[in-house]
PASEBA-1860 file (N, C-alpha, C; in nm, 3 decimals):
! residues 131
1> MRPDHPML> -2.455/-4.044/-9.934/-2.395/-3.923/-9.934/-2.275/-3.949/-9.941 ~ -2.245/-3.833/-10.044/-2.072/-3.790/-10.088/-1.958/-3.796/-9.939 ~ -1.859/-3.796/-9.960/-1.730/-3.802/-9.845/-1.767/-3.616/-9.797 ~ -1.752/-3.572/-9.902/-1.714/-3.457/-9.871/-1.875/-3.359/-9.866 ~ -1.969/-3.407/-9.808/-2.084/-3.349/-9.802/-2.087/-3.268/-9.677 ~ -2.161/-3.143/-9.661/-2.112/-3.040/-9.522/-2.175/-3.117/-9.396 ~ -2.285/-3.180/-9.435/-2.297/-3.237/-9.304/-2.190/-3.393/-9.226 ~ -2.130/-3.416/-9.329/-2.012/-3.488/-9.301/-1.927/-3.440/-9.214
9> LRRSPARA> -1.873/-3.313/-9.315/-1.751/-3.252/-9.239/-1.795/-3.161/-9.116 ~ -1.889/-3.169/-9.070/-1.929/-3.040/-8.977/-1.908/-3.130/-8.815 ~ -1.823/-3.126/-8.733/-1.800/-3.154/-8.647/-1.874/-3.113/-8.511 ~ -1.941/-3.213/-8.453/-2.002/-3.198/-8.322/-1.936/-3.108/-8.207 ~ -2.012/-3.032/-8.133/-1.939/-2.963/-8.104/-1.892/-3.037/-7.962 ~ -1.743/-3.008/-7.916/-1.676/-3.040/-7.780/-1.776/-3.034/-7.663 ~ -1.775/-3.126/-7.591/-1.842/-3.048/-7.479/-1.768/-3.006/-7.365 ~ -1.853/-2.911/-7.317/-1.768/-2.791/-7.221/-1.714/-2.861/-7.097
17> RADCAPKP> -1.581/-2.833/-7.078/-1.572/-2.957/-6.948/-1.582/-2.817/-6.798 ~ -1.629/-2.837/-6.706/-1.678/-2.742/-6.587/-1.536/-2.742/-6.540 ~ -1.488/-2.631/-6.495/-1.369/-2.593/-6.426/-1.424/-2.562/-6.280 ~ -1.356/-2.678/-6.218/-1.402/-2.683/-6.064/-1.279/-2.674/-5.983 ~ -1.180/-2.584/-6.025/-1.055/-2.603/-5.918/-1.120/-2.505/-5.859 ~ -1.071/-2.458/-5.727/-1.120/-2.379/-5.630/-1.023/-2.246/-5.699 ~ -1.078/-2.122/-5.661/-1.013/-2.017/-5.718/-1.007/-1.905/-5.577 ~ -0.869/-1.840/-5.562/-0.858/-1.754/-5.442/-0.924/-1.632/-5.475
25> GFWCEWRH> -0.984/-1.589/-5.395/-1.039/-1.435/-5.370/-1.051/-1.385/-5.189 ~ -1.135/-1.307/-5.210/-1.151/-1.267/-5.075/-1.317/-1.215/-5.018 ~ -1.331/-1.222/-4.918/-1.507/-1.218/-4.890/-1.468/-1.059/-4.820 ~ -1.564/-0.948/-4.833/-1.553/-0.833/-4.795/-1.693/-0.791/-4.710 ~ -1.676/-0.738/-4.573/-1.799/-0.714/-4.530/-1.791/-0.565/-4.477 ~ -1.900/-0.505/-4.494/-1.928/-0.407/-4.435/-2.038/-0.404/-4.300 ~ -2.001/-0.387/-4.169/-2.098/-0.415/-4.063/-2.142/-0.248/-3.977 ~ -2.244/-0.278/-3.887/-2.275/-0.205/-3.798/-2.163/-0.204/-3.649
33> ADGRRISS> -2.161/-0.141/-3.567/-2.118/-0.178/-3.440/-2.144/-0.294/-3.393 ~ -2.278/-0.285/-3.380/-2.356/-0.385/-3.299/-2.346/-0.552/-3.433 ~ -2.280/-0.529/-3.518/-2.251/-0.641/-3.603/-2.350/-0.688/-3.690 ~ -2.433/-0.598/-3.705/-2.533/-0.599/-3.806/-2.462/-0.604/-3.945 ~ -2.503/-0.704/-4.024/-2.436/-0.688/-4.192/-2.487/-0.572/-4.240 ~ -2.438/-0.460/-4.324/-2.479/-0.366/-4.423/-2.447/-0.423/-4.556 ~ -2.346/-0.495/-4.602/-2.328/-0.546/-4.761/-2.185/-0.595/-4.704 ~ -2.205/-0.696/-4.823/-2.100/-0.826/-4.851/-2.107/-0.842/-4.996
41> AAQQTPAS> -1.939/-0.876/-4.994/-1.920/-0.925/-5.163/-1.789/-0.995/-5.158 ~ -1.765/-1.072/-5.264/-1.702/-1.171/-5.315/-1.592/-1.061/-5.416 ~ -1.467/-1.088/-5.348/-1.394/-1.025/-5.480/-1.271/-1.082/-5.505 ~ -1.215/-1.038/-5.651/-1.093/-1.146/-5.674/-0.957/-1.121/-5.631 ~ -0.912/-0.998/-5.636/-0.813/-0.889/-5.596/-0.804/-0.834/-5.501 ~ -0.707/-0.801/-5.440/-0.687/-0.708/-5.290/-0.742/-0.544/-5.323 ~ -0.705/-0.535/-5.479/-0.727/-0.398/-5.525/-0.867/-0.393/-5.551 ~ -0.935/-0.488/-5.610/-1.085/-0.487/-5.611/-1.169/-0.479/-5.483
49> AVRWARIQ> -1.133/-0.589/-5.389/-1.169/-0.545/-5.231/-1.173/-0.429/-5.211 ~ -1.031/-0.330/-5.197/-1.025/-0.222/-5.179/-1.148/-0.115/-5.223 ~ -1.143/-0.148/-5.381/-1.245/-0.036/-5.450/-1.382/-0.128/-5.430 ~ -1.418/-0.193/-5.391/-1.560/-0.224/-5.340/-1.559/-0.166/-5.225 ~ -1.507/-0.174/-5.112/-1.479/-0.085/-4.994/-1.490/0.035/-5.000 ~ -1.427/0.091/-5.094/-1.444/0.240/-5.102/-1.561/0.289/-5.142 ~ -1.645/0.197/-5.266/-1.727/0.245/-5.322/-1.835/0.265/-5.216 ~ -1.879/0.109/-5.101/-1.963/0.109/-5.012/-1.972/0.200/-4.910
57> IRIIASAV> -1.818/0.236/-4.896/-1.849/0.361/-4.763/-1.895/0.493/-4.816 ~ -1.880/0.498/-4.945/-1.983/0.637/-5.003/-2.117/0.617/-5.001 ~ -2.164/0.496/-5.031/-2.298/0.484/-5.034/-2.330/0.496/-4.891 ~ -2.275/0.392/-4.790/-2.317/0.436/-4.643/-2.326/0.549/-4.592 ~ -2.212/0.663/-4.636/-2.217/0.795/-4.604/-2.327/0.854/-4.662 ~ -2.368/0.812/-4.784/-2.483/0.910/-4.835/-2.610/0.885/-4.720 ~ -2.599/0.769/-4.668/-2.729/0.744/-4.587/-2.735/0.832/-4.458 ~ -2.597/0.835/-4.422/-2.592/0.923/-4.270/-2.655/1.045/-4.283
65> EPAFIDPL> -2.651/1.134/-4.187/-2.673/1.261/-4.172/-2.605/1.354/-4.248 ~ -2.620/1.450/-4.304/-2.502/1.530/-4.449/-2.396/1.558/-4.330 ~ -2.425/1.615/-4.194/-2.289/1.638/-4.118/-2.204/1.529/-4.100 ~ -2.227/1.452/-4.126/-2.123/1.311/-4.068/-2.059/1.269/-4.197 ~ -2.139/1.324/-4.310/-2.080/1.236/-4.417/-1.915/1.286/-4.442 ~ -1.835/1.400/-4.432/-1.760/1.438/-4.485/-1.640/1.382/-4.368 ~ -1.662/1.376/-4.243/-1.570/1.309/-4.176/-1.572/1.166/-4.180 ~ -1.630/1.108/-4.214/-1.642/0.952/-4.250/-1.589/0.930/-4.373
73> VDRRDLGW> -1.609/1.010/-4.486/-1.549/0.993/-4.624/-1.424/0.997/-4.622 ~ -1.357/1.115/-4.511/-1.239/1.165/-4.538/-1.156/1.067/-4.457 ~ -1.235/1.033/-4.349/-1.127/0.905/-4.293/-1.102/0.780/-4.353 ~ -1.222/0.772/-4.477/-1.155/0.647/-4.537/-1.062/0.618/-4.605 ~ -0.950/0.741/-4.626/-0.827/0.724/-4.690/-0.751/0.670/-4.600 ~ -0.767/0.684/-4.460/-0.645/0.658/-4.380/-0.584/0.534/-4.393 ~ -0.667/0.418/-4.413/-0.638/0.285/-4.372/-0.608/0.219/-4.512 ~ -0.642/0.249/-4.615/-0.620/0.172/-4.730/-0.533/0.112/-4.794
81> RDAASALE> -0.402/0.177/-4.807/-0.298/0.140/-4.830/-0.251/-0.033/-4.723 ~ -0.293/0.006/-4.619/-0.236/-0.098/-4.526/-0.348/-0.239/-4.541 ~ -0.452/-0.214/-4.620/-0.543/-0.303/-4.630/-0.485/-0.378/-4.736 ~ -0.474/-0.307/-4.840/-0.411/-0.361/-4.976/-0.315/-0.453/-4.943 ~ -0.220/-0.411/-4.868/-0.076/-0.465/-4.806/-0.096/-0.619/-4.767 ~ -0.208/-0.560/-4.652/-0.232/-0.674/-4.555/-0.311/-0.811/-4.673 ~ -0.406/-0.786/-4.736/-0.482/-0.884/-4.814/-0.380/-0.924/-4.933 ~ -0.271/-0.861/-4.973/-0.187/-0.911/-5.076/-0.090/-1.027/-4.993
89> QGADFTLP> -0.064/-1.025/-4.867/0.025/-1.072/-4.779/-0.055/-1.205/-4.707 ~ -0.198/-1.224/-4.747/-0.277/-1.323/-4.732/-0.333/-1.317/-4.596 ~ -0.340/-1.164/-4.515/-0.374/-1.180/-4.412/-0.506/-1.082/-4.383 ~ -0.605/-1.116/-4.282/-0.735/-1.059/-4.265/-0.704/-0.893/-4.248 ~ -0.795/-0.819/-4.259/-0.789/-0.682/-4.251/-0.918/-0.637/-4.149 ~ -0.952/-0.565/-4.097/-1.026/-0.483/-4.052/-0.978/-0.325/-4.009 ~ -1.110/-0.259/-4.052/-1.070/-0.128/-4.069/-1.217/-0.039/-4.004 ~ -1.218/-0.018/-3.859/-1.311/0.090/-3.805/-1.303/0.243/-3.872
97> LTAEPHFF> -1.455/0.253/-3.910/-1.480/0.428/-3.932/-1.568/0.471/-3.824 ~ -1.525/0.552/-3.781/-1.612/0.645/-3.650/-1.635/0.789/-3.695 ~ -1.799/0.804/-3.712/-1.823/0.936/-3.721/-1.916/0.983/-3.620 ~ -1.905/0.975/-3.510/-2.001/0.996/-3.397/-2.155/1.043/-3.457 ~ -2.235/1.007/-3.420/-2.282/0.871/-3.318/-2.265/0.737/-3.416 ~ -2.168/0.751/-3.513/-2.212/0.642/-3.611/-2.071/0.553/-3.617 ~ -2.070/0.438/-3.605/-1.969/0.349/-3.630/-1.970/0.220/-3.745 ~ -1.882/0.214/-3.797/-1.866/0.118/-3.884/-1.743/0.015/-3.916
105> VWHARPVT> -1.762/-0.082/-3.943/-1.583/-0.185/-3.956/-1.652/-0.220/-4.117 ~ -1.527/-0.260/-4.162/-1.483/-0.329/-4.302/-1.407/-0.418/-4.255 ~ -1.472/-0.555/-4.303/-1.363/-0.665/-4.277/-1.348/-0.724/-4.410 ~ -1.215/-0.754/-4.427/-1.176/-0.835/-4.567/-1.083/-0.955/-4.544 ~ -1.121/-1.046/-4.578/-1.052/-1.194/-4.540/-1.007/-1.279/-4.667 ~ -0.872/-1.330/-4.671/-0.870/-1.415/-4.793/-0.945/-1.540/-4.785 ~ -1.005/-1.608/-4.891/-1.066/-1.723/-4.900/-1.046/-1.782/-5.021 ~ -1.119/-1.926/-5.030/-1.129/-1.993/-5.144/-1.271/-2.028/-5.166
113> FLPIVGGH> -1.285/-2.002/-5.335/-1.435/-2.019/-5.369/-1.408/-2.154/-5.455 ~ -1.531/-2.242/-5.422/-1.521/-2.366/-5.483/-1.661/-2.338/-5.559 ~ -1.599/-2.370/-5.716/-1.701/-2.331/-5.825/-1.812/-2.439/-5.805 ~ -1.970/-2.381/-5.828/-2.068/-2.475/-5.830/-2.093/-2.486/-6.004 ~ -2.087/-2.652/-6.056/-2.128/-2.628/-6.190/-2.265/-2.602/-6.236 ~ -2.258/-2.484/-6.348/-2.404/-2.473/-6.402/-2.393/-2.320/-6.362 ~ -2.461/-2.257/-6.462/-2.563/-2.103/-6.417/-2.403/-2.018/-6.525 ~ -2.500/-1.921/-6.535/-2.402/-1.806/-6.610/-2.463/-1.662/-6.580
121> PRPHLPEG> -2.424/-1.585/-6.522/-2.271/-1.546/-6.447/-2.316/-1.658/-6.310 ~ -2.214/-1.678/-6.250/-2.204/-1.769/-6.133/-2.211/-1.674/-6.017 ~ -2.306/-1.694/-5.951/-2.330/-1.578/-5.835/-2.213/-1.600/-5.722 ~ -2.149/-1.702/-5.717/-2.084/-1.739/-5.571/-1.954/-1.711/-5.632 ~ -1.934/-1.691/-5.784/-1.768/-1.675/-5.763/-1.764/-1.523/-5.747 ~ -1.628/-1.455/-5.784/-1.608/-1.321/-5.779/-1.621/-1.226/-5.922 ~ -1.678/-1.116/-5.907/-1.708/-1.082/-6.017/-1.583/-1.078/-6.120 ~ -1.649/-1.113/-6.269/-1.531/-1.126/-6.357/-1.505/-1.255/-6.374
129> GPP> -1.510/-1.379/-6.260/-1.494/-1.492/-6.266/-1.514/-1.558/-6.396 ~ -1.434/-1.714/-6.432/-1.481/-1.754/-6.580/-1.617/-1.752/-6.584 ~ -1.655/-1.760/-6.695/-1.793/-1.823/-6.764/-1.867/-1.942/-6.732
END
């Protein structure tokens, strides 16, 4: 083969290195008063944790009797600034919401995610994590 042959000029692809560094994030959960989990999610930032919680309370409220939707959804606005501030400072945050006879609790806490090599998307990492 000639030295300028296309097969000789082509480099083999570099091996992909797995990024195994721990990633900071937040673990969020909505629960019933008795502790039964309604939903949970991993989020990357305080803002995404609050956004997820606000979306989930709308979903939860839609499953509640129509008479209780407005009080439940209206009360969700009261604690979100405190939640974002606490999470930004690295503290846990709990927000109880009540619309008699319904009682729900949102809890978020800072965590460190340890990536597992392989798979895409990686379901154990927060949304938008590295590929």
